[in-house]
Biopython code that builds the backbone (N, CA, C, O; Angstrom):
import numpy as np
from Bio.PDB.StructureBuilder import StructureBuilder

atoms = [
    (1, "MET", "N", (10.734, -6.037, 59.698)),
    (1, "MET", "CA", (12.154, -5.859, 59.984)),
    (1, "MET", "C", (12.426, -5.045, 61.222)),
    (1, "MET", "O", (13.437, -5.220, 61.902)),
    (2, "ALA", "N", (11.486, -4.137, 61.502)),
    (2, "ALA", "CA", (11.613, -3.347, 62.678)),
    (2, "ALA", "C", (11.448, -4.220, 63.869)),
    (2, "ALA", "O", (12.098, -3.949, 64.879)),
    (3, "ALA", "N", (10.631, -5.255, 63.853)),
    (3, "ALA", "CA", (10.460, -6.258, 64.965)),
    (3, "ALA", "C", (11.816, -6.898, 65.276)),
    (3, "ALA", "O", (12.184, -7.042, 66.442)),
    (4, "VAL", "N", (12.511, -7.257, 64.296)),
    (4, "VAL", "CA", (13.791, -7.876, 64.405)),
    (4, "VAL", "C", (14.794, -6.903, 65.048)),
    (4, "VAL", "O", (15.588, -7.278, 65.910)),
    (5, "GLY", "N", (14.727, -5.616, 64.588)),
    (5, "GLY", "CA", (15.590, -4.617, 65.187)),
    (5, "GLY", "C", (15.306, -4.380, 66.643)),
    (5, "GLY", "O", (16.222, -4.061, 67.399)),
    (6, "ALA", "N", (14.087, -4.523, 67.058)),
    (6, "ALA", "CA", (13.690, -4.319, 68.408)),
    (6, "ALA", "C", (13.989, -5.477, 69.297)),
    (6, "ALA", "O", (14.308, -5.315, 70.474)),
    (7, "ASP", "N", (13.882, -6.677, 68.718)),
    (7, "ASP", "CA", (14.175, -7.947, 69.490)),
    (7, "ASP", "C", (14.723, -9.020, 68.565)),
    (7, "ASP", "O", (13.966, -9.697, 67.870)),
    (8, "ARG", "N", (16.044, -9.172, 68.559)),
    (8, "ARG", "CA", (16.689, -10.160, 67.734)),
    (8, "ARG", "C", (16.269, -11.601, 68.080)),
    (8, "ARG", "O", (16.584, -12.515, 67.317)),
    (9, "GLN", "N", (15.588, -11.827, 69.172)),
    (9, "GLN", "CA", (15.117, -13.187, 69.523)),
    (9, "GLN", "C", (13.685, -13.471, 69.044)),
    (9, "GLN", "O", (13.172, -14.549, 69.346)),
    (10, "CYS", "N", (13.023, -12.588, 68.329)),
    (10, "CYS", "CA", (11.734, -12.717, 67.897)),
    (10, "CYS", "C", (11.629, -13.605, 66.715)),
    (10, "CYS", "O", (11.705, -13.110, 65.591)),
    (11, "ILE", "N", (11.460, -14.889, 66.883)),
    (11, "ILE", "CA", (11.368, -15.894, 65.757)),
    (11, "ILE", "C", (10.207, -15.650, 64.864)),
    (11, "ILE", "O", (10.345, -15.805, 63.651)),
    (12, "PRO", "N", (9.045, -15.270, 65.389)),
    (12, "PRO", "CA", (7.936, -14.963, 64.397)),
    (12, "PRO", "C", (8.222, -13.845, 63.461)),
    (12, "PRO", "O", (7.696, -13.829, 62.348)),
    (13, "ALA", "N", (9.062, -12.873, 63.872)),
    (13, "ALA", "CA", (9.469, -11.773, 62.964)),
    (13, "ALA", "C", (10.343, -12.345, 61.805)),
    (13, "ALA", "O", (10.242, -11.898, 60.663)),
    (14, "TYR", "N", (11.233, -13.382, 62.149)),
    (14, "TYR", "CA", (11.993, -13.925, 61.069)),
    (14, "TYR", "C", (11.230, -14.785, 60.062)),
    (14, "TYR", "O", (11.564, -14.903, 58.884)),
    (15, "THR", "N", (10.155, -15.388, 60.642)),
    (15, "THR", "CA", (9.238, -16.130, 59.806)),
    (15, "THR", "C", (8.528, -15.219, 58.883)),
    (15, "THR", "O", (8.447, -15.483, 57.683)),
    (16, "LEU", "N", (7.990, -14.111, 59.425)),
    (16, "LEU", "CA", (7.356, -13.116, 58.566)),
    (16, "LEU", "C", (8.292, -12.524, 57.483)),
    (16, "LEU", "O", (7.848, -12.290, 56.359)),
    (17, "ILE", "N", (9.583, -12.279, 57.808)),
    (17, "ILE", "CA", (10.545, -11.785, 56.796)),
    (17, "ILE", "C", (10.666, -12.827, 55.773)),
    (17, "ILE", "O", (10.588, -12.470, 54.598)),
    (18, "GLY", "N", (10.856, -14.139, 56.068)),
    (18, "GLY", "CA", (10.913, -15.180, 55.161)),
    (18, "GLY", "C", (9.706, -15.196, 54.173)),
    (18, "GLY", "O", (9.833, -15.190, 52.949)),
    (19, "GLU", "N", (8.612, -15.214, 54.794)),
    (19, "GLU", "CA", (7.308, -15.265, 54.001)),
    (19, "GLU", "C", (7.093, -14.089, 53.070)),
    (19, "GLU", "O", (6.719, -14.273, 51.912)),
    (20, "LEU", "N", (7.337, -12.816, 53.590)),
    (20, "LEU", "CA", (7.208, -11.664, 52.780)),
    (20, "LEU", "C", (8.211, -11.608, 51.661)),
    (20, "LEU", "O", (7.822, -11.281, 50.540)),
    (21, "THR", "N", (9.470, -11.901, 51.880)),
    (21, "THR", "CA", (10.503, -11.774, 50.920)),
    (21, "THR", "C", (10.370, -12.936, 49.906)),
    (21, "THR", "O", (10.620, -12.722, 48.720)),
    (22, "PHE", "N", (9.981, -14.170, 50.338)),
    (22, "PHE", "CA", (9.728, -15.274, 49.392)),
    (22, "PHE", "C", (8.555, -14.917, 48.481)),
    (22, "PHE", "O", (8.687, -14.958, 47.257)),
    (23, "ASN", "N", (7.469, -14.585, 49.035)),
    (23, "ASN", "CA", (6.276, -14.251, 48.203)),
    (23, "ASN", "C", (6.408, -13.079, 47.465)),
    (23, "ASN", "O", (5.806, -12.995, 46.395)),
    (24, "GLY", "N", (7.166, -12.073, 47.902)),
    (24, "GLY", "CA", (7.412, -10.798, 47.238)),
    (24, "GLY", "C", (8.472, -10.850, 46.208)),
    (24, "GLY", "O", (8.754, -9.818, 45.600)),
    (25, "GLY", "N", (9.112, -12.012, 45.948)),
    (25, "GLY", "CA", (10.189, -12.071, 44.915)),
    (25, "GLY", "C", (11.403, -11.317, 45.333)),
    (25, "GLY", "O", (12.104, -10.779, 44.476)),
    (26, "MET", "N", (11.701, -11.245, 46.640)),
    (26, "MET", "CA", (12.894, -10.507, 47.106)),
    (26, "MET", "C", (13.789, -11.493, 47.887)),
    (26, "MET", "O", (14.177, -11.231, 49.025)),
    (27, "ALA", "N", (14.092, -12.586, 47.270)),
    (27, "ALA", "CA", (14.938, -13.592, 47.889)),
    (27, "ALA", "C", (16.212, -13.152, 48.482)),
    (27, "ALA", "O", (16.597, -13.577, 49.571)),
    (28, "ASP", "N", (16.871, -12.297, 47.768)),
    (28, "ASP", "CA", (18.191, -11.759, 48.235)),
    (28, "ASP", "C", (18.078, -11.017, 49.602)),
    (28, "ASP", "O", (18.880, -11.206, 50.517)),
    (29, "VAL", "N", (17.038, -10.172, 49.670)),
    (29, "VAL", "CA", (16.761, -9.438, 50.956)),
    (29, "VAL", "C", (16.531, -10.361, 52.152)),
    (29, "VAL", "O", (17.084, -10.221, 53.243)),
    (30, "GLY", "N", (15.601, -11.379, 51.814)),
    (30, "GLY", "CA", (15.333, -12.334, 52.900)),
    (30, "GLY", "C", (16.594, -13.170, 53.232)),
    (30, "GLY", "O", (16.834, -13.411, 54.415)),
    (31, "ILE", "N", (17.359, -13.596, 52.319)),
    (31, "ILE", "CA", (18.529, -14.278, 52.559)),
    (31, "ILE", "C", (19.504, -13.535, 53.476)),
    (31, "ILE", "O", (20.055, -14.093, 54.425)),
    (32, "GLU", "N", (19.690, -12.266, 53.154)),
    (32, "GLU", "CA", (20.586, -11.390, 53.963)),
    (32, "GLU", "C", (20.071, -11.349, 55.474)),
    (32, "GLU", "O", (20.871, -11.509, 56.396)),
    (33, "TRP", "N", (18.851, -11.153, 55.676)),
    (33, "TRP", "CA", (18.296, -11.050, 56.926)),
    (33, "TRP", "C", (18.377, -12.391, 57.673)),
    (33, "TRP", "O", (18.743, -12.414, 58.849)),
    (34, "LEU", "N", (18.048, -13.486, 57.021)),
    (34, "LEU", "CA", (17.895, -14.784, 57.644)),
    (34, "LEU", "C", (19.301, -15.466, 57.904)),
    (34, "LEU", "O", (19.505, -16.251, 58.830)),
    (35, "GLU", "N", (20.218, -15.081, 57.000)),
    (35, "GLU", "CA", (21.594, -15.539, 57.252)),
    (35, "GLU", "C", (22.143, -15.047, 58.620)),
    (35, "GLU", "O", (22.754, -15.763, 59.413)),
    (36, "GLY", "N", (21.845, -13.721, 58.797)),
    (36, "GLY", "CA", (22.249, -13.076, 60.071)),
    (36, "GLY", "C", (21.609, -13.793, 61.211)),
    (36, "GLY", "O", (22.264, -14.056, 62.220)),
    (37, "ALA", "N", (20.302, -14.134, 61.084)),
    (37, "ALA", "CA", (19.535, -14.819, 62.081)),
    (37, "ALA", "C", (20.096, -16.206, 62.399)),
    (37, "ALA", "O", (20.156, -16.664, 63.540)),
    (38, "ALA", "N", (20.495, -16.824, 61.313)),
    (38, "ALA", "CA", (21.088, -18.206, 61.364)),
    (38, "ALA", "C", (22.343, -18.278, 62.196)),
    (38, "ALA", "O", (22.601, -19.223, 62.942)),
    (39, "GLY", "N", (23.159, -17.144, 62.008)),
    (39, "GLY", "CA", (24.345, -17.077, 62.624)),
    (39, "GLY", "C", (24.124, -16.848, 64.178)),
    (39, "GLY", "O", (24.922, -17.306, 64.995)),
    (40, "GLU", "N", (23.042, -16.143, 64.536)),
    (40, "GLU", "CA", (22.805, -15.883, 65.947)),
    (40, "GLU", "C", (21.998, -16.972, 66.561)),
    (40, "GLU", "O", (22.136, -17.197, 67.764)),
    (41, "LYS", "N", (21.129, -17.703, 65.805)),
    (41, "LYS", "CA", (20.315, -18.759, 66.285)),
    (41, "LYS", "C", (20.462, -19.898, 65.432)),
    (41, "LYS", "O", (19.550, -20.185, 64.657)),
    (42, "PRO", "N", (21.642, -20.664, 65.497)),
    (42, "PRO", "CA", (21.933, -21.798, 64.668)),
    (42, "PRO", "C", (21.100, -22.994, 64.820)),
    (42, "PRO", "O", (21.184, -23.920, 64.013)),
    (43, "ASN", "N", (20.247, -23.018, 65.882)),
    (43, "ASN", "CA", (19.504, -24.204, 66.151)),
    (43, "ASN", "C", (17.993, -23.975, 65.939)),
    (43, "ASN", "O", (17.161, -24.777, 66.363)),
    (44, "GLU", "N", (17.692, -22.937, 65.318)),
    (44, "GLU", "CA", (16.232, -22.617, 65.009)),
    (44, "GLU", "C", (15.853, -23.114, 63.596)),
    (44, "GLU", "O", (16.147, -22.462, 62.594)),
    (45, "ALA", "N", (15.196, -24.282, 63.548)),
    (45, "ALA", "CA", (14.918, -24.919, 62.294)),
    (45, "ALA", "C", (14.112, -24.055, 61.378)),
    (45, "ALA", "O", (14.333, -24.085, 60.167)),
    (46, "VAL", "N", (13.166, -23.265, 61.905)),
    (46, "VAL", "CA", (12.295, -22.445, 61.086)),
    (46, "VAL", "C", (13.124, -21.425, 60.186)),
    (46, "VAL", "O", (12.794, -21.184, 59.025)),
    (47, "ILE", "N", (14.180, -20.867, 60.783)),
    (47, "ILE", "CA", (15.067, -19.940, 59.987)),
    (47, "ILE", "C", (15.659, -20.741, 58.817)),
    (47, "ILE", "O", (15.716, -20.227, 57.700)),
    (48, "PHE", "N", (16.091, -21.961, 59.042)),
    (48, "PHE", "CA", (16.706, -22.714, 57.909)),
    (48, "PHE", "C", (15.665, -23.152, 56.974)),
    (48, "PHE", "O", (15.953, -23.287, 55.785)),
    (49, "GLU", "N", (14.396, -23.403, 57.435)),
    (49, "GLU", "CA", (13.364, -23.811, 56.470)),
    (49, "GLU", "C", (13.157, -22.648, 55.492)),
    (49, "GLU", "O", (13.036, -22.880, 54.289)),
    (50, "TRP", "N", (13.113, -21.407, 55.980)),
    (50, "TRP", "CA", (12.895, -20.294, 55.074)),
    (50, "TRP", "C", (14.155, -20.088, 54.138)),
    (50, "TRP", "O", (14.035, -19.774, 52.954)),
    (51, "LEU", "N", (15.339, -20.285, 54.745)),
    (51, "LEU", "CA", (16.481, -20.198, 53.867)),
    (51, "LEU", "C", (16.542, -21.222, 52.791)),
    (51, "LEU", "O", (17.049, -20.936, 51.706)),
    (52, "VAL", "N", (16.035, -22.444, 53.043)),
    (52, "VAL", "CA", (15.941, -23.443, 51.955)),
    (52, "VAL", "C", (15.059, -22.858, 50.842)),
    (52, "VAL", "O", (15.446, -22.887, 49.674)),
    (53, "ARG", "N", (13.903, -22.337, 51.185)),
    (53, "ARG", "CA", (13.015, -21.788, 50.191)),
    (53, "ARG", "C", (13.667, -20.648, 49.410)),
    (53, "ARG", "O", (13.608, -20.585, 48.182)),
    (54, "LEU", "N", (14.281, -19.767, 50.162)),
    (54, "LEU", "CA", (14.839, -18.574, 49.564)),
    (54, "LEU", "C", (16.098, -18.945, 48.639)),
    (54, "LEU", "O", (16.232, -18.384, 47.552)),
    (55, "TYR", "N", (16.939, -19.820, 49.054)),
    (55, "TYR", "CA", (18.013, -20.210, 48.244)),
    (55, "TYR", "C", (17.487, -20.865, 47.009)),
    (55, "TYR", "O", (17.976, -20.571, 45.918)),
    (56, "ALA", "N", (16.530, -21.725, 47.113)),
    (56, "ALA", "CA", (15.953, -22.373, 46.002)),
    (56, "ALA", "C", (15.349, -21.323, 45.062)),
    (56, "ALA", "O", (15.545, -21.457, 43.854)),
    (57, "ALA", "N", (14.644, -20.310, 45.509)),
    (57, "ALA", "CA", (14.048, -19.328, 44.717)),
    (57, "ALA", "C", (15.048, -18.479, 43.978)),
    (57, "ALA", "O", (14.822, -18.036, 42.852)),
    (58, "GLY", "N", (16.176, -18.265, 44.656)),
    (58, "GLY", "CA", (17.246, -17.463, 44.132)),
    (58, "GLY", "C", (18.271, -18.273, 43.265)),
    (58, "GLY", "O", (19.237, -17.730, 42.729)),
    (59, "GLY", "N", (17.998, -19.577, 43.167)),
    (59, "GLY", "CA", (18.896, -20.389, 42.359)),
    (59, "GLY", "C", (20.304, -20.560, 42.926)),
    (59, "GLY", "O", (21.263, -20.809, 42.196)),
    (60, "ARG", "N", (20.396, -20.426, 44.198)),
    (60, "ARG", "CA", (21.750, -20.450, 44.980)),
    (60, "ARG", "C", (21.979, -21.963, 45.412)),
    (60, "ARG", "O", (21.836, -22.334, 46.577)),
    (61, "GLN", "N", (22.318, -22.735, 44.451)),
    (61, "GLN", "CA", (22.384, -24.182, 44.682)),
    (61, "GLN", "C", (23.440, -24.600, 45.811)),
    (61, "GLN", "O", (23.142, -25.415, 46.684)),
    (62, "ASP", "N", (24.570, -24.045, 45.741)),
    (62, "ASP", "CA", (25.622, -24.444, 46.780)),
    (62, "ASP", "C", (25.057, -24.105, 48.207)),
    (62, "ASP", "O", (25.106, -24.970, 49.081)),
    (63, "GLU", "N", (24.577, -22.994, 48.436)),
    (63, "GLU", "CA", (23.947, -22.609, 49.692)),
    (63, "GLU", "C", (22.788, -23.507, 50.033)),
    (63, "GLU", "O", (22.620, -23.906, 51.185)),
    (64, "LEU", "N", (22.008, -23.819, 49.065)),
    (64, "LEU", "CA", (20.828, -24.596, 49.278)),
    (64, "LEU", "C", (21.161, -26.040, 49.636)),
    (64, "LEU", "O", (20.434, -26.650, 50.420)),
    (65, "ASN", "N", (22.214, -26.596, 49.101)),
    (65, "ASN", "CA", (22.692, -27.922, 49.543)),
    (65, "ASN", "C", (23.107, -27.968, 51.033)),
    (65, "ASN", "O", (22.755, -28.890, 51.769)),
    (66, "GLN", "N", (23.870, -26.933, 51.441)),
    (66, "GLN", "CA", (24.348, -26.932, 52.845)),
    (66, "GLN", "C", (23.191, -26.631, 53.818)),
    (66, "GLN", "O", (23.137, -27.185, 54.916)),
    (67, "CYS", "N", (22.258, -25.736, 53.395)),
    (67, "CYS", "CA", (21.102, -25.349, 54.212)),
    (67, "CYS", "C", (20.133, -26.587, 54.394)),
    (67, "CYS", "O", (19.623, -26.856, 55.482)),
    (68, "LEU", "N", (19.935, -27.269, 53.321)),
    (68, "LEU", "CA", (19.003, -28.441, 53.371)),
    (68, "LEU", "C", (19.571, -29.526, 54.341)),
    (68, "LEU", "O", (18.811, -30.191, 55.044)),
    (69, "GLU", "N", (20.866, -29.681, 54.360)),
    (69, "GLU", "CA", (21.488, -30.612, 55.286)),
    (69, "GLU", "C", (21.297, -30.106, 56.740)),
    (69, "GLU", "O", (20.901, -30.859, 57.629)),
    (70, "ARG", "N", (21.585, -28.843, 56.939)),
    (70, "ARG", "CA", (21.416, -28.314, 58.270)),
    (70, "ARG", "C", (20.032, -28.391, 58.762)),
    (70, "ARG", "O", (19.809, -28.740, 59.921)),
    (71, "TYR", "N", (19.038, -28.065, 57.895)),
    (71, "TYR", "CA", (17.588, -28.098, 58.223)),
    (71, "TYR", "C", (17.241, -29.611, 58.638)),
    (71, "TYR", "O", (16.636, -29.879, 59.675)),
    (72, "SER", "N", (17.656, -30.499, 57.786)),
    (72, "SER", "CA", (17.340, -31.953, 58.113)),
    (72, "SER", "C", (17.875, -32.384, 59.438)),
    (72, "SER", "O", (17.219, -33.080, 60.213)),
    (73, "THR", "N", (19.064, -31.961, 59.675)),
    (73, "THR", "CA", (19.705, -32.260, 61.072)),
    (73, "THR", "C", (18.955, -31.688, 62.149)),
    (73, "THR", "O", (18.729, -32.374, 63.146)),
    (74, "LEU", "N", (18.517, -30.438, 62.057)),
    (74, "LEU", "CA", (17.787, -29.823, 63.150)),
    (74, "LEU", "C", (16.444, -30.404, 63.262)),
    (74, "LEU", "O", (15.931, -30.416, 64.381)),
    (75, "ARG", "N", (15.788, -30.897, 62.243)),
    (75, "ARG", "CA", (14.540, -31.643, 62.358)),
    (75, "ARG", "C", (14.695, -33.051, 62.753)),
    (75, "ARG", "O", (13.693, -33.724, 62.992)),
    (76, "GLY", "N", (15.880, -33.546, 62.840)),
    (76, "GLY", "CA", (16.080, -35.035, 63.161)),
    (76, "GLY", "C", (15.645, -35.989, 62.041)),
    (76, "GLY", "O", (15.225, -37.124, 62.269)),
    (77, "LEU", "N", (15.772, -35.452, 60.802)),
    (77, "LEU", "CA", (15.361, -36.285, 59.666)),
    (77, "LEU", "C", (16.392, -36.447, 58.718)),
    (77, "LEU", "O", (17.238, -35.566, 58.567)),
    (78, "PRO", "N", (16.402, -37.637, 57.974)),
    (78, "PRO", "CA", (17.310, -37.770, 56.855)),
    (78, "PRO", "C", (17.050, -36.712, 55.811)),
    (78, "PRO", "O", (15.932, -36.200, 55.756)),
    (79, "VAL", "N", (17.976, -36.360, 55.005)),
    (79, "VAL", "CA", (17.786, -35.296, 53.962)),
    (79, "VAL", "C", (16.645, -35.733, 53.028)),
    (79, "VAL", "O", (15.884, -34.876, 52.578)),
    (80, "SER", "N", (16.502, -36.983, 52.730)),
    (80, "SER", "CA", (15.430, -37.478, 51.834)),
    (80, "SER", "C", (14.077, -37.109, 52.428)),
    (80, "SER", "O", (13.201, -36.633, 51.705)),
    (81, "GLU", "N", (13.878, -37.328, 53.785)),
    (81, "GLU", "CA", (12.583, -37.073, 54.330)),
    (81, "GLU", "C", (12.303, -35.511, 54.404)),
    (81, "GLU", "O", (11.205, -35.042, 54.103)),
    (82, "ALA", "N", (13.350, -34.761, 54.818)),
    (82, "ALA", "CA", (13.262, -33.323, 54.876)),
    (82, "ALA", "C", (12.824, -32.821, 53.396)),
    (82, "ALA", "O", (11.959, -31.955, 53.269)),
    (83, "THR", "N", (13.418, -33.368, 52.379)),
    (83, "THR", "CA", (13.162, -32.952, 51.020)),
    (83, "THR", "C", (11.655, -33.289, 50.647)),
    (83, "THR", "O", (11.005, -32.551, 49.907)),
    (84, "LEU", "N", (11.189, -34.340, 51.153)),
    (84, "LEU", "CA", (9.748, -34.649, 50.913)),
    (84, "LEU", "C", (8.770, -33.618, 51.534)),
    (84, "LEU", "O", (7.683, -33.390, 51.003)),
    (85, "LEU", "N", (9.179, -32.997, 52.677)),
    (85, "LEU", "CA", (8.350, -31.971, 53.330)),
    (85, "LEU", "C", (8.235, -30.862, 52.286)),
    (85, "LEU", "O", (7.122, -30.376, 52.088)),
    (86, "PHE", "N", (9.273, -30.430, 51.615)),
    (86, "PHE", "CA", (9.223, -29.375, 50.649)),
    (86, "PHE", "C", (8.464, -29.778, 49.351)),
    (86, "PHE", "O", (7.686, -29.012, 48.783)),
    (87, "ALA", "N", (8.753, -31.052, 48.922)),
    (87, "ALA", "CA", (8.156, -31.593, 47.689)),
    (87, "ALA", "C", (6.617, -31.674, 47.749)),
    (87, "ALA", "O", (5.930, -31.602, 46.730)),
    (88, "ARG", "N", (6.094, -31.833, 49.017)),
    (88, "ARG", "CA", (4.692, -31.835, 49.218)),
    (88, "ARG", "C", (3.969, -30.571, 49.537)),
    (88, "ARG", "O", (2.762, -30.513, 49.767)),
    (89, "ASP", "N", (4.810, -29.542, 49.533)),
    (89, "ASP", "CA", (4.252, -28.198, 49.951)),
    (89, "ASP", "C", (3.633, -27.563, 48.733)),
    (89, "ASP", "O", (4.375, -27.184, 47.827)),
    (90, "PRO", "N", (2.344, -27.421, 48.648)),
    (90, "PRO", "CA", (1.634, -26.889, 47.513)),
    (90, "PRO", "C", (1.902, -25.488, 47.233)),
    (90, "PRO", "O", (1.622, -25.050, 46.117)),
    (91, "SER", "N", (2.456, -24.674, 48.194)),
    (91, "SER", "CA", (2.735, -23.309, 48.003)),
    (91, "SER", "C", (4.041, -23.047, 47.215)),
    (91, "SER", "O", (4.329, -21.910, 46.841)),
    (92, "LEU", "N", (4.847, -24.154, 46.963)),
    (92, "LEU", "CA", (6.093, -24.050, 46.218)),
    (92, "LEU", "C", (5.883, -24.394, 44.789)),
    (92, "LEU", "O", (5.183, -25.366, 44.503)),
    (93, "THR", "N", (6.428, -23.681, 43.894)),
    (93, "THR", "CA", (6.338, -23.928, 42.436)),
    (93, "THR", "C", (7.098, -25.204, 42.155)),
    (93, "THR", "O", (7.950, -25.633, 42.934)),
    (94, "GLN", "N", (6.761, -25.817, 40.993)),
    (94, "GLN", "CA", (7.492, -27.036, 40.600)),
    (94, "GLN", "C", (8.982, -26.745, 40.464)),
    (94, "GLN", "O", (9.804, -27.594, 40.812)),
    (95, "ASP", "N", (9.348, -25.570, 39.968)),
    (95, "ASP", "CA", (10.699, -25.242, 39.697)),
    (95, "ASP", "C", (11.523, -25.202, 41.060)),
    (95, "ASP", "O", (12.667, -25.651, 41.141)),
    (96, "ILE", "N", (10.852, -24.636, 42.098)),
    (96, "ILE", "CA", (11.519, -24.585, 43.397)),
    (96, "ILE", "C", (11.634, -25.928, 43.908)),
    (96, "ILE", "O", (12.713, -26.301, 44.369)),
    (97, "ARG", "N", (10.564, -26.744, 43.870)),
    (97, "ARG", "CA", (10.652, -28.139, 44.353)),
    (97, "ARG", "C", (11.791, -28.883, 43.679)),
    (97, "ARG", "O", (12.536, -29.637, 44.307)),
    (98, "ALA", "N", (11.899, -28.647, 42.389)),
    (98, "ALA", "CA", (12.974, -29.399, 41.579)),
    (98, "ALA", "C", (14.325, -28.983, 42.020)),
    (98, "ALA", "O", (15.223, -29.825, 42.051)),
    (99, "ARG", "N", (14.553, -27.702, 42.378)),
    (99, "ARG", "CA", (15.822, -27.283, 42.821)),
    (99, "ARG", "C", (16.169, -27.892, 44.221)),
    (99, "ARG", "O", (17.318, -28.241, 44.492)),
    (100, "ILE", "N", (15.137, -28.000, 45.087)),
    (100, "ILE", "CA", (15.372, -28.605, 46.355)),
    (100, "ILE", "C", (15.587, -30.085, 46.211)),
    (100, "ILE", "O", (16.407, -30.648, 46.936)),
    (101, "ALA", "N", (14.885, -30.748, 45.305)),
    (101, "ALA", "CA", (15.174, -32.156, 45.073)),
    (101, "ALA", "C", (16.517, -32.422, 44.481)),
    (101, "ALA", "O", (17.103, -33.467, 44.764)),
    (102, "THR", "N", (17.071, -31.485, 43.628)),
    (102, "THR", "CA", (18.342, -31.614, 43.088)),
    (102, "THR", "C", (19.400, -31.477, 44.206)),
    (102, "THR", "O", (20.383, -32.218, 44.241)),
    (103, "ALA", "N", (19.174, -30.525, 45.106)),
    (103, "ALA", "CA", (20.032, -30.374, 46.257)),
    (103, "ALA", "C", (20.219, -31.547, 47.081)),
    (103, "ALA", "O", (21.289, -31.804, 47.634)),
    (104, "ALA", "N", (19.096, -32.315, 47.169)),
    (104, "ALA", "CA", (19.106, -33.572, 47.967)),
    (104, "ALA", "C", (19.693, -34.734, 47.244)),
    (104, "ALA", "O", (19.837, -35.831, 47.783)),
    (105, "GLY", "N", (20.041, -34.466, 45.971)),
    (105, "GLY", "CA", (20.598, -35.586, 45.166)),
    (105, "GLY", "C", (19.586, -36.460, 44.314)),
    (105, "GLY", "O", (19.872, -37.589, 43.913)),
    (106, "TYR", "N", (18.442, -35.862, 44.090)),
    (106, "TYR", "CA", (17.368, -36.536, 43.298)),
    (106, "TYR", "C", (17.319, -36.004, 41.848)),
    (106, "TYR", "O", (16.491, -36.450, 41.054)),
]
sb = StructureBuilder()
sb.init_structure("model")
sb.init_model(0)
sb.init_chain("A")
sb.init_seg("    ")
for serial, (resi, resn, name, xyz) in enumerate(atoms, 1):
    if name == "N":
        sb.init_residue(resn, " ", resi, " ")
    sb.init_atom(name, np.array(xyz, "f"), 0.0, 1.0, " ", f" {name:<3s}", serial, name[0])
structure = sb.get_structure()
């Protein structure tokens, strides 16, 4: 988080925040930091990728729906294909995959 404080443009720092808060069970902390980043860098797909994971982990379905749509747009994919990227990710639990699939309408 100090890296972000030093350079708000440091995308690898946001990725690290996403990874650490997701794997550390601190979804709300990661969401807070990454929502701020998304406001400043609304075209950085990696920020929205981590927000999808964190919203799913935190059970925040409304935000997850919107974020998944934004992520798919940034990646130039239909929501169904973006959802498959998460569904095939072995690092995600079945529960999180199911929440993402629900957000996509499956």
